[in-house]
Each structure stands twice: as C-alpha cells, then as structure tokens.
A tleap script that builds the chain and sets N, CA, C and O, in Angstrom:
source leaprc.protein.ff14SB
mol = sequence {
  NMET ALA GLU LYS ILE VAL SER TYR GLU GLU
  PHE SER LYS MET ASP LEU ARG ILE GLY LYS
  VAL VAL LYS ALA GLU PRO VAL GLN GLY SER
  ARG ASN LEU VAL LYS MET LEU ILE ASP ILE
  GLY GLY GLU ASN ARG GLN ALA VAL ALA GLY
  ILE ALA GLN TYR TYR ASN PRO LYS ASP ILE
  GLU GLY LYS ASN VAL ALA VAL ILE THR ASN
  LEU GLN PRO ARG LYS MET PHE GLY LEU GLU
  SER ASN VAL MET ILE LEU ALA ALA GLU ASP
  ASP LYS THR VAL SER ILE LEU LEU PRO ASP
  ARG PRO VAL LYS THR GLY SER LYS ILE CLYS
}
set mol.1.N position { -106.759 111.847 -22.674 }
set mol.1.CA position { -105.910 111.295 -21.649 }
set mol.1.C position { -106.658 111.379 -20.319 }
set mol.1.O position { -107.149 112.444 -19.943 }
set mol.2.N position { -106.741 110.266 -19.619 }
set mol.2.CA position { -107.383 110.231 -18.312 }
set mol.2.C position { -106.400 110.715 -17.256 }
set mol.2.O position { -105.330 110.137 -17.066 }
set mol.3.N position { -106.785 111.778 -16.581 }
set mol.3.CA position { -105.920 112.337 -15.547 }
set mol.3.C position { -106.440 111.931 -14.183 }
set mol.3.O position { -107.647 111.928 -13.941 }
set mol.4.N position { -105.529 111.592 -13.300 }
set mol.4.CA position { -105.909 111.265 -11.936 }
set mol.4.C position { -106.127 112.563 -11.166 }
set mol.4.O position { -105.284 113.460 -11.194 }
set mol.5.N position { -107.245 112.654 -10.489 }
set mol.5.CA position { -107.547 113.827 -9.680 }
set mol.5.C position { -106.801 113.696 -8.355 }
set mol.5.O position { -106.846 112.655 -7.699 }
set mol.6.N position { -106.114 114.773 -7.975 }
set mol.6.CA position { -105.356 114.819 -6.728 }
set mol.6.C position { -106.046 115.823 -5.815 }
set mol.6.O position { -106.367 116.936 -6.231 }
set mol.7.N position { -106.268 115.425 -4.579 }
set mol.7.CA position { -106.907 116.344 -3.627 }
set mol.7.C position { -105.927 117.455 -3.252 }
set mol.7.O position { -104.715 117.321 -3.428 }
set mol.8.N position { -106.473 118.544 -2.737 }
set mol.8.CA position { -105.627 119.636 -2.275 }
set mol.8.C position { -104.705 119.151 -1.159 }
set mol.8.O position { -103.545 119.557 -1.089 }
set mol.9.N position { -105.218 118.286 -0.289 }
set mol.9.CA position { -104.412 117.752 0.809 }
set mol.9.C position { -103.212 116.972 0.268 }
set mol.9.O position { -102.105 117.095 0.791 }
set mol.10.N position { -103.432 116.166 -0.781 }
set mol.10.CA position { -102.326 115.419 -1.386 }
set mol.10.C position { -101.321 116.377 -2.019 }
set mol.10.O position { -100.114 116.231 -1.823 }
set mol.11.N position { -101.815 117.357 -2.777 }
set mol.11.CA position { -100.932 118.333 -3.415 }
set mol.11.C position { -100.128 119.112 -2.383 }
set mol.11.O position { -98.942 119.373 -2.585 }
set mol.12.N position { -100.768 119.482 -1.283 }
set mol.12.CA position { -100.086 120.314 -0.278 }
set mol.12.C position { -98.954 119.567 0.427 }
set mol.12.O position { -98.146 120.199 1.107 }
set mol.13.N position { -98.872 118.250 0.289 }
set mol.13.CA position { -97.773 117.481 0.867 }
set mol.13.C position { -96.470 117.679 0.095 }
set mol.13.O position { -95.389 117.414 0.620 }
set mol.14.N position { -96.573 118.144 -1.154 }
set mol.14.CA position { -95.378 118.359 -1.975 }
set mol.14.C position { -94.723 119.678 -1.572 }
set mol.14.O position { -95.393 120.706 -1.472 }
set mol.15.N position { -93.420 119.641 -1.342 }
set mol.15.CA position { -92.677 120.845 -0.987 }
set mol.15.C position { -92.027 121.384 -2.261 }
set mol.15.O position { -90.935 120.964 -2.643 }
set mol.16.N position { -92.714 122.312 -2.901 }
set mol.16.CA position { -92.244 122.942 -4.137 }
set mol.16.C position { -91.550 124.242 -3.776 }
set mol.16.O position { -92.098 125.070 -3.048 }
set mol.17.N position { -90.326 124.417 -4.294 }
set mol.17.CA position { -89.533 125.603 -3.960 }
set mol.17.C position { -88.746 126.084 -5.180 }
set mol.17.O position { -88.669 125.416 -6.211 }
set mol.18.N position { -88.174 127.257 -5.014 }
set mol.18.CA position { -87.217 127.769 -5.989 }
set mol.18.C position { -85.826 127.436 -5.463 }
set mol.18.O position { -85.457 127.825 -4.355 }
set mol.19.N position { -85.066 126.714 -6.269 }
set mol.19.CA position { -83.699 126.376 -5.922 }
set mol.19.C position { -82.735 127.038 -6.890 }
set mol.19.O position { -83.109 127.389 -8.009 }
set mol.20.N position { -81.509 127.203 -6.461 }
set mol.20.CA position { -80.477 127.795 -7.317 }
set mol.20.C position { -79.447 126.728 -7.656 }
set mol.20.O position { -78.931 126.049 -6.768 }
set mol.21.N position { -79.151 126.582 -8.940 }
set mol.21.CA position { -78.153 125.610 -9.386 }
set mol.21.C position { -76.776 126.171 -9.053 }
set mol.21.O position { -76.310 127.118 -9.686 }
set mol.22.N position { -76.131 125.576 -8.054 }
set mol.22.CA position { -74.811 126.018 -7.598 }
set mol.22.C position { -73.726 125.464 -8.516 }
set mol.22.O position { -72.776 126.166 -8.863 }
set mol.23.N position { -73.879 124.188 -8.908 }
set mol.23.CA position { -72.897 123.530 -9.763 }
set mol.23.C position { -73.621 122.504 -10.620 }
set mol.23.O position { -74.568 121.862 -10.163 }
set mol.24.N position { -73.176 122.349 -11.864 }
set mol.24.CA position { -73.748 121.349 -12.767 }
set mol.24.C position { -72.628 120.740 -13.592 }
set mol.24.O position { -71.725 121.441 -14.050 }
set mol.25.N position { -72.695 119.412 -13.779 }
set mol.25.CA position { -71.676 118.720 -14.566 }
set mol.25.C position { -72.268 117.457 -15.168 }
set mol.25.O position { -73.206 116.879 -14.620 }
set mol.26.N position { -71.712 117.028 -16.308 }
set mol.26.CA position { -72.195 115.776 -16.900 }
set mol.26.C position { -71.865 114.592 -15.997 }
set mol.26.O position { -70.872 114.609 -15.269 }
set mol.27.N position { -72.708 113.566 -16.055 }
set mol.27.CA position { -72.442 112.336 -15.314 }
set mol.27.C position { -71.548 111.461 -16.185 }
set mol.27.O position { -71.895 111.140 -17.322 }
set mol.28.N position { -70.394 111.080 -15.642 }
set mol.28.CA position { -69.439 110.248 -16.380 }
set mol.28.C position { -70.101 108.954 -16.835 }
set mol.28.O position { -70.736 108.264 -16.037 }
set mol.29.N position { -69.954 108.621 -18.123 }
set mol.29.CA position { -70.484 107.389 -18.681 }
set mol.29.C position { -71.922 107.455 -19.133 }
set mol.29.O position { -72.443 106.473 -19.662 }
set mol.30.N position { -72.588 108.596 -18.938 }
set mol.30.CA position { -73.979 108.756 -19.363 }
set mol.30.C position { -74.076 109.837 -20.429 }
set mol.30.O position { -73.414 110.871 -20.342 }
set mol.31.N position { -74.901 109.589 -21.425 }
set mol.31.CA position { -75.133 110.604 -22.476 }
set mol.31.C position { -76.231 111.575 -22.092 }
set mol.31.O position { -76.307 112.677 -22.635 }
set mol.32.N position { -77.092 111.171 -21.149 }
set mol.32.CA position { -78.293 111.960 -20.858 }
set mol.32.C position { -78.292 112.692 -19.525 }
set mol.32.O position { -79.011 113.677 -19.363 }
set mol.33.N position { -77.500 112.229 -18.572 }
set mol.33.CA position { -77.633 112.737 -17.214 }
set mol.33.C position { -76.694 113.894 -16.880 }
set mol.33.O position { -75.543 113.946 -17.311 }
set mol.34.N position { -77.242 114.815 -16.092 }
set mol.34.CA position { -76.481 115.939 -15.542 }
set mol.34.C position { -76.639 115.885 -14.026 }
set mol.34.O position { -77.747 115.736 -13.512 }
set mol.35.N position { -75.514 116.008 -13.316 }
set mol.35.CA position { -75.523 116.063 -11.849 }
set mol.35.C position { -75.439 117.525 -11.449 }
set mol.35.O position { -74.602 118.274 -11.954 }
set mol.36.N position { -76.325 117.926 -10.528 }
set mol.36.CA position { -76.372 119.316 -10.095 }
set mol.36.C position { -76.382 119.412 -8.579 }
set mol.36.O position { -76.943 118.555 -7.896 }
set mol.37.N position { -75.762 120.453 -8.062 }
set mol.37.CA position { -75.863 120.807 -6.657 }
set mol.37.C position { -76.843 121.974 -6.601 }
set mol.37.O position { -76.614 123.015 -7.216 }
set mol.38.N position { -77.941 121.795 -5.856 }
set mol.38.CA position { -79.020 122.782 -5.815 }
set mol.38.C position { -79.133 123.358 -4.409 }
set mol.38.O position { -79.294 122.616 -3.440 }
set mol.39.N position { -79.049 124.683 -4.302 }
set mol.39.CA position { -79.303 125.380 -3.038 }
set mol.39.C position { -80.811 125.575 -2.933 }
set mol.39.O position { -81.417 126.236 -3.776 }
set mol.40.N position { -81.421 124.991 -1.881 }
set mol.40.CA position { -82.872 125.136 -1.724 }
set mol.40.C position { -83.215 126.083 -0.578 }
set mol.40.O position { -84.303 126.015 -0.006 }
set mol.41.N position { -82.279 126.959 -0.255 }
set mol.41.CA position { -82.506 127.943 0.802 }
set mol.41.C position { -81.771 127.575 2.070 }
set mol.41.O position { -82.396 127.247 3.079 }
set mol.42.N position { -80.444 127.625 2.032 }
set mol.42.CA position { -79.635 127.311 3.198 }
set mol.42.C position { -79.210 125.861 3.281 }
set mol.42.O position { -78.480 125.483 4.197 }
set mol.43.N position { -79.647 125.053 2.353 }
set mol.43.CA position { -79.259 123.634 2.296 }
set mol.43.C position { -78.998 123.267 0.847 }
set mol.43.O position { -79.790 123.600 -0.035 }
set mol.44.N position { -77.886 122.581 0.598 }
set mol.44.CA position { -77.563 122.119 -0.747 }
set mol.44.C position { -77.931 120.651 -0.889 }
set mol.44.O position { -77.643 119.839 -0.010 }
set mol.45.N position { -78.569 120.321 -2.003 }
set mol.45.CA position { -78.931 118.937 -2.296 }
set mol.45.C position { -78.508 118.587 -3.710 }
set mol.45.O position { -78.380 119.451 -4.577 }
set mol.46.N position { -78.295 117.291 -3.919 }
set mol.46.CA position { -77.889 116.800 -5.240 }
set mol.46.C position { -79.109 116.401 -6.060 }
set mol.46.O position { -80.022 115.743 -5.561 }
set mol.47.N position { -79.109 116.806 -7.321 }
set mol.47.CA position { -80.133 116.402 -8.279 }
set mol.47.C position { -79.437 115.734 -9.455 }
set mol.47.O position { -78.348 116.144 -9.856 }
set mol.48.N position { -80.065 114.711 -9.999 }
set mol.48.CA position { -79.593 114.059 -11.212 }
set mol.48.C position { -80.770 114.080 -12.180 }
set mol.48.O position { -81.853 113.593 -11.855 }
set mol.49.N position { -80.563 114.638 -13.360 }
set mol.49.CA position { -81.664 114.796 -14.310 }
set mol.49.C position { -81.219 114.454 -15.730 }
set mol.49.O position { -80.062 114.667 -16.092 }
set mol.50.N position { -82.123 113.935 -16.512 }
set mol.50.CA position { -81.856 113.560 -17.901 }
set mol.50.C position { -82.032 114.723 -18.849 }
set mol.50.O position { -82.926 114.713 -19.695 }
set mol.51.N position { -81.189 115.720 -18.713 }
set mol.51.CA position { -81.321 116.943 -19.516 }
set mol.51.C position { -80.097 117.253 -20.369 }
set mol.51.O position { -80.035 118.316 -20.987 }
set mol.52.N position { -79.131 116.356 -20.414 }
set mol.52.CA position { -77.863 116.648 -21.103 }
set mol.52.C position { -78.035 116.917 -22.592 }
set mol.52.O position { -77.230 117.643 -23.175 }
set mol.53.N position { -79.050 116.359 -23.217 }
set mol.53.CA position { -79.272 116.600 -24.648 }
set mol.53.C position { -79.826 117.994 -24.912 }
set mol.53.O position { -79.810 118.466 -26.049 }
set mol.54.N position { -80.318 118.656 -23.861 }
set mol.54.CA position { -80.999 119.940 -24.027 }
set mol.54.C position { -80.269 121.115 -23.386 }
set mol.54.O position { -80.496 122.267 -23.755 }
set mol.55.N position { -79.386 120.822 -22.418 }
set mol.55.CA position { -78.700 121.887 -21.690 }
set mol.55.C position { -77.225 121.562 -21.518 }
set mol.55.O position { -76.856 120.438 -21.178 }
set mol.56.N position { -76.391 122.564 -21.758 }
set mol.56.CA position { -74.986 122.489 -21.386 }
set mol.56.C position { -74.940 122.760 -19.887 }
set mol.56.O position { -75.453 123.786 -19.440 }
set mol.57.N position { -74.345 121.880 -19.103 }
set mol.57.CA position { -74.343 122.076 -17.649 }
set mol.57.C position { -73.866 123.463 -17.213 }
set mol.57.O position { -74.444 124.044 -16.295 }
set mol.58.N position { -72.854 123.989 -17.831 }
set mol.58.CA position { -72.337 125.308 -17.428 }
set mol.58.C position { -73.358 126.420 -17.676 }
set mol.58.O position { -73.326 127.444 -16.993 }
set mol.59.N position { -74.264 126.236 -18.645 }
set mol.59.CA position { -75.273 127.254 -18.945 }
set mol.59.C position { -76.375 127.332 -17.895 }
set mol.59.O position { -77.076 128.341 -17.820 }
set mol.60.N position { -76.543 126.289 -17.082 }
set mol.60.CA position { -77.603 126.330 -16.074 }
set mol.60.C position { -77.090 126.675 -14.677 }
set mol.60.O position { -77.878 126.900 -13.758 }
set mol.61.N position { -75.764 126.715 -14.522 }
set mol.61.CA position { -75.213 127.132 -13.233 }
set mol.61.C position { -75.637 128.566 -12.936 }
set mol.61.O position { -75.578 129.436 -13.805 }
set mol.62.N position { -76.061 128.797 -11.707 }
set mol.62.CA position { -76.495 130.127 -11.291 }
set mol.62.C position { -77.959 130.413 -11.539 }
set mol.62.O position { -78.472 131.428 -11.068 }
set mol.63.N position { -78.651 129.545 -12.268 }
set mol.63.CA position { -80.068 129.775 -12.566 }
set mol.63.C position { -80.948 129.338 -11.401 }
set mol.63.O position { -80.644 128.374 -10.699 }
set mol.64.N position { -82.043 130.065 -11.212 }
set mol.64.CA position { -83.080 129.660 -10.284 }
set mol.64.C position { -84.040 128.743 -11.025 }
set mol.64.O position { -84.449 129.040 -12.148 }
set mol.65.N position { -84.401 127.620 -10.390 }
set mol.65.CA position { -85.250 126.613 -11.027 }
set mol.65.C position { -86.316 126.153 -10.044 }
set mol.65.O position { -86.141 126.251 -8.829 }
set mol.66.N position { -87.428 125.647 -10.586 }
set mol.66.CA position { -88.489 125.078 -9.758 }
set mol.66.C position { -88.107 123.642 -9.401 }
set mol.66.O position { -87.680 122.875 -10.264 }
set mol.67.N position { -88.264 123.283 -8.120 }
set mol.67.CA position { -87.892 121.946 -7.654 }
set mol.67.C position { -88.933 121.397 -6.677 }
set mol.67.O position { -89.698 122.146 -6.069 }
set mol.68.N position { -88.939 120.075 -6.546 }
set mol.68.CA position { -89.676 119.392 -5.482 }
set mol.68.C position { -88.616 118.857 -4.522 }
set mol.68.O position { -87.703 118.139 -4.930 }
set mol.69.N position { -88.744 119.213 -3.244 }
set mol.69.CA position { -87.689 118.867 -2.292 }
set mol.69.C position { -87.982 117.642 -1.439 }
set mol.69.O position { -87.075 117.118 -0.792 }
set mol.70.N position { -89.224 117.173 -1.421 }
set mol.70.CA position { -89.546 116.100 -0.485 }
set mol.70.C position { -89.981 114.791 -1.150 }
set mol.70.O position { -90.763 114.035 -0.573 }
set mol.71.N position { -89.488 114.525 -2.342 }
set mol.71.CA position { -89.704 113.216 -2.943 }
set mol.71.C position { -88.723 112.223 -2.355 }
set mol.71.O position { -87.649 112.597 -1.883 }
set mol.72.N position { -89.097 110.960 -2.386 }
set mol.72.CA position { -88.185 109.908 -1.935 }
set mol.72.C position { -86.937 109.948 -2.811 }
set mol.72.O position { -87.057 110.016 -4.034 }
set mol.73.N position { -85.731 109.907 -2.213 }
set mol.73.CA position { -84.503 109.914 -3.022 }
set mol.73.C position { -84.497 108.764 -4.023 }
set mol.73.O position { -85.067 107.702 -3.775 }
set mol.74.N position { -83.841 108.997 -5.161 }
set mol.74.CA position { -83.786 108.010 -6.234 }
set mol.74.C position { -82.357 107.908 -6.730 }
set mol.74.O position { -81.661 108.916 -6.852 }
set mol.75.N position { -81.917 106.689 -7.017 }
set mol.75.CA position { -80.561 106.490 -7.549 }
set mol.75.C position { -80.622 106.362 -9.063 }
set mol.75.O position { -81.448 105.634 -9.613 }
set mol.76.N position { -79.722 107.093 -9.723 }
set mol.76.CA position { -79.557 107.021 -11.165 }
set mol.76.C position { -78.072 106.959 -11.449 }
set mol.76.O position { -77.311 107.824 -11.016 }
set mol.77.N position { -77.659 105.935 -12.177 }
set mol.77.CA position { -76.254 105.761 -12.523 }
set mol.77.C position { -75.381 105.728 -11.281 }
set mol.77.O position { -74.234 106.176 -11.297 }
set mol.78.N position { -75.940 105.191 -10.201 }
set mol.78.CA position { -75.200 105.080 -8.950 }
set mol.78.C position { -75.147 106.354 -8.126 }
set mol.78.O position { -74.514 106.381 -7.071 }
set mol.79.N position { -75.807 107.419 -8.596 }
set mol.79.CA position { -75.821 108.699 -7.875 }
set mol.79.C position { -77.205 108.929 -7.283 }
set mol.79.O position { -78.218 108.698 -7.944 }
set mol.80.N position { -77.241 109.387 -6.033 }
set mol.80.CA position { -78.527 109.654 -5.399 }
set mol.80.C position { -79.012 111.056 -5.741 }
set mol.80.O position { -78.266 112.030 -5.638 }
set mol.81.N position { -80.277 111.142 -6.150 }
set mol.81.CA position { -80.923 112.415 -6.437 }
set mol.81.C position { -81.874 112.717 -5.285 }
set mol.81.O position { -82.800 111.949 -5.024 }
set mol.82.N position { -81.649 113.840 -4.591 }
set mol.82.CA position { -82.423 114.210 -3.405 }
set mol.82.C position { -83.385 115.362 -3.633 }
set mol.82.O position { -84.052 115.808 -2.699 }
set mol.83.N position { -83.463 115.839 -4.845 }
set mol.83.CA position { -84.380 116.920 -5.202 }
set mol.83.C position { -84.671 116.764 -6.695 }
set mol.83.O position { -83.795 116.364 -7.461 }
set mol.84.N position { -85.899 117.080 -7.109 }
set mol.84.CA position { -86.268 116.934 -8.516 }
set mol.84.C position { -86.473 118.301 -9.165 }
set mol.84.O position { -87.228 119.136 -8.666 }
set mol.85.N position { -85.789 118.508 -10.279 }
set mol.85.CA position { -85.958 119.715 -11.087 }
set mol.85.C position { -87.242 119.553 -11.895 }
set mol.85.O position { -87.466 118.496 -12.486 }
set mol.86.N position { -88.082 120.573 -11.931 }
set mol.86.CA position { -89.302 120.507 -12.727 }
set mol.86.C position { -89.037 121.030 -14.130 }
set mol.86.O position { -88.350 122.035 -14.314 }
set mol.87.N position { -89.592 120.336 -15.115 }
set mol.87.CA position { -89.381 120.707 -16.515 }
set mol.87.C position { -90.614 120.327 -17.323 }
set mol.87.O position { -91.368 119.427 -16.953 }
set mol.88.N position { -90.798 121.021 -18.417 }
set mol.88.CA position { -91.854 120.697 -19.379 }
set mol.88.C position { -91.213 119.947 -20.538 }
set mol.88.O position { -90.079 120.234 -20.924 }
set mol.89.N position { -91.945 118.984 -21.090 }
set mol.89.CA position { -91.423 118.169 -22.189 }
set mol.89.C position { -92.489 118.038 -23.261 }
set mol.89.O position { -93.660 117.793 -22.971 }
set mol.90.N position { -92.061 118.207 -24.509 }
set mol.90.CA position { -92.952 117.920 -25.629 }
set mol.90.C position { -92.215 116.993 -26.590 }
set mol.90.O position { -91.213 116.387 -26.209 }
set mol.91.N position { -92.681 116.875 -27.799 }
set mol.91.CA position { -92.071 115.953 -28.756 }
set mol.91.C position { -90.669 116.362 -29.189 }
set mol.91.O position { -89.917 115.535 -29.706 }
set mol.92.N position { -90.307 117.629 -28.986 }
set mol.92.CA position { -89.041 118.132 -29.519 }
set mol.92.C position { -88.007 118.521 -28.477 }
set mol.92.O position { -86.806 118.455 -28.741 }
set mol.93.N position { -88.459 118.928 -27.293 }
set mol.93.CA position { -87.495 119.492 -26.349 }
set mol.93.C position { -87.928 119.316 -24.907 }
set mol.93.O position { -89.044 118.881 -24.623 }
set mol.94.N position { -87.031 119.658 -24.012 }
set mol.94.CA position { -87.292 119.736 -22.576 }
set mol.94.C position { -86.918 121.146 -22.149 }
set mol.94.O position { -85.883 121.672 -22.557 }
set mol.95.N position { -87.770 121.760 -21.319 }
set mol.95.CA position { -87.521 123.117 -20.852 }
set mol.95.C position { -87.662 123.163 -19.334 }
set mol.95.O position { -88.736 122.896 -18.795 }
set mol.96.N position { -86.569 123.504 -18.649 }
set mol.96.CA position { -86.593 123.641 -17.195 }
set mol.96.C position { -87.491 124.814 -16.831 }
set mol.96.O position { -87.457 125.858 -17.483 }
set mol.97.N position { -88.302 124.638 -15.777 }
set mol.97.CA position { -89.192 125.711 -15.327 }
set mol.97.C position { -88.410 126.710 -14.485 }
set mol.97.O position { -87.777 126.351 -13.491 }
set mol.98.N position { -88.468 127.972 -14.904 }
set mol.98.CA position { -87.740 129.065 -14.260 }
set mol.98.C position { -88.727 130.143 -13.829 }
set mol.98.O position { -89.708 130.379 -14.534 }
set mol.99.N position { -88.501 130.805 -12.695 }
set mol.99.CA position { -89.372 131.929 -12.328 }
set mol.99.C position { -89.177 133.075 -13.324 }
set mol.99.O position { -88.082 133.268 -13.852 }
set mol.100.N position { -90.243 133.826 -13.571 }
set mol.100.CA position { -90.147 134.907 -14.562 }
set mol.100.C position { -89.609 136.216 -13.991 }
set mol.100.O position { -89.417 137.183 -14.727 }
set mol.101.N position { -89.365 136.248 -12.670 }
set mol.101.CA position { -88.721 137.404 -12.045 }
set mol.101.C position { -87.925 136.915 -10.841 }
set mol.101.O position { -88.179 135.820 -10.339 }
set mol.102.N position { -86.973 137.702 -10.375 }
set mol.102.CA position { -86.126 137.248 -9.267 }
set mol.102.C position { -86.935 137.010 -7.990 }
set mol.102.O position { -87.767 137.829 -7.599 }
set mol.103.N position { -86.667 135.868 -7.355 }
set mol.103.CA position { -87.225 135.553 -6.041 }
set mol.103.C position { -86.114 134.925 -5.200 }
set mol.103.O position { -85.141 134.393 -5.735 }
set mol.104.N position { -86.269 134.993 -3.906 }
set mol.104.CA position { -85.274 134.475 -2.977 }
set mol.104.C position { -85.160 132.951 -3.104 }
set mol.104.O position { -86.168 132.254 -3.215 }
set mol.105.N position { -83.936 132.451 -3.088 }
set mol.105.CA position { -83.694 131.010 -3.092 }
set mol.105.C position { -84.391 130.376 -1.903 }
set mol.105.O position { -84.295 130.873 -0.781 }
set mol.106.N position { -85.095 129.277 -2.150 }
set mol.106.CA position { -85.831 128.589 -1.106 }
set mol.106.C position { -87.285 129.015 -1.014 }
set mol.106.O position { -88.048 128.438 -0.239 }
set mol.107.N position { -87.688 130.028 -1.803 }
set mol.107.CA position { -89.082 130.481 -1.768 }
set mol.107.C position { -90.016 129.335 -2.118 }
set mol.107.O position { -89.743 128.554 -3.030 }
set mol.108.N position { -91.122 129.239 -1.387 }
set mol.108.CA position { -92.117 128.203 -1.630 }
set mol.108.C position { -92.924 128.548 -2.881 }
set mol.108.O position { -93.259 129.707 -3.128 }
set mol.109.N position { -93.226 127.517 -3.657 }
set mol.109.CA position { -94.107 127.653 -4.822 }
set mol.109.C position { -95.495 127.248 -4.360 }
set mol.109.O position { -95.684 126.183 -3.773 }
set mol.110.N position { -96.455 128.105 -4.630 }
set mol.110.CA position { -97.832 127.849 -4.184 }
set mol.110.C position { -98.772 127.801 -5.357 }
set mol.110.O position { -99.972 127.596 -5.179 }
savepdb mol mol.pdb
quit
C-alpha cells in the first residue's frame, strides 16, 4: 500500500485530544450511526460515527476517547459532526481508541 508522507508541520495542524463521551444515542432511521456529545475540555461538541454495529451507545457513555477537534464539520443523516472519534478497523471489527490510563478531559495527544 502506498502511503502518503505527511510533514510534521501538516501533522501538527491536527488538534488531537482526549474527549469524554457525555451522551450517546442511536441516530433515528440509521442502522450504523451513533450520535454522541463529547466533552473536549470545557466545551461539548457533537460527533456522529458509524459504530452502531460494534457498540451499544449506553456502553460508551462516560468513556474517554481519542478525537480530532479541528476537522471541517461534516453532515451525516442531516446531523452535523464537529469532532471525529478515532478508531481502528480491520476485516472483523471497529475499536474506538481509548487511553490506557486516566488522563484529564481535553488533554492533547502528542
């Protein structure tokens, strides 16, 4: 697989943080989407992600997750997503990226 090389300057433009899932619920009329309210450190933002086949929304409430906060907002199913949850995907599953020990909500990922 040919990977595009990204400069450090380009990478450093991404605002990667630890966010806390305040609320999560299925998106009405969608089989795949979950709407979440994410605390990114004193500010709550809405995320919409295609994780419903892998996560019960109530099971991810209260979890700290890795997010990108400065991507251009995107509409899915008529809902605006203002933060992106980071996850790993293979042929069988999707796994949300979680810190391996407690860190303060809003902490920068470096």
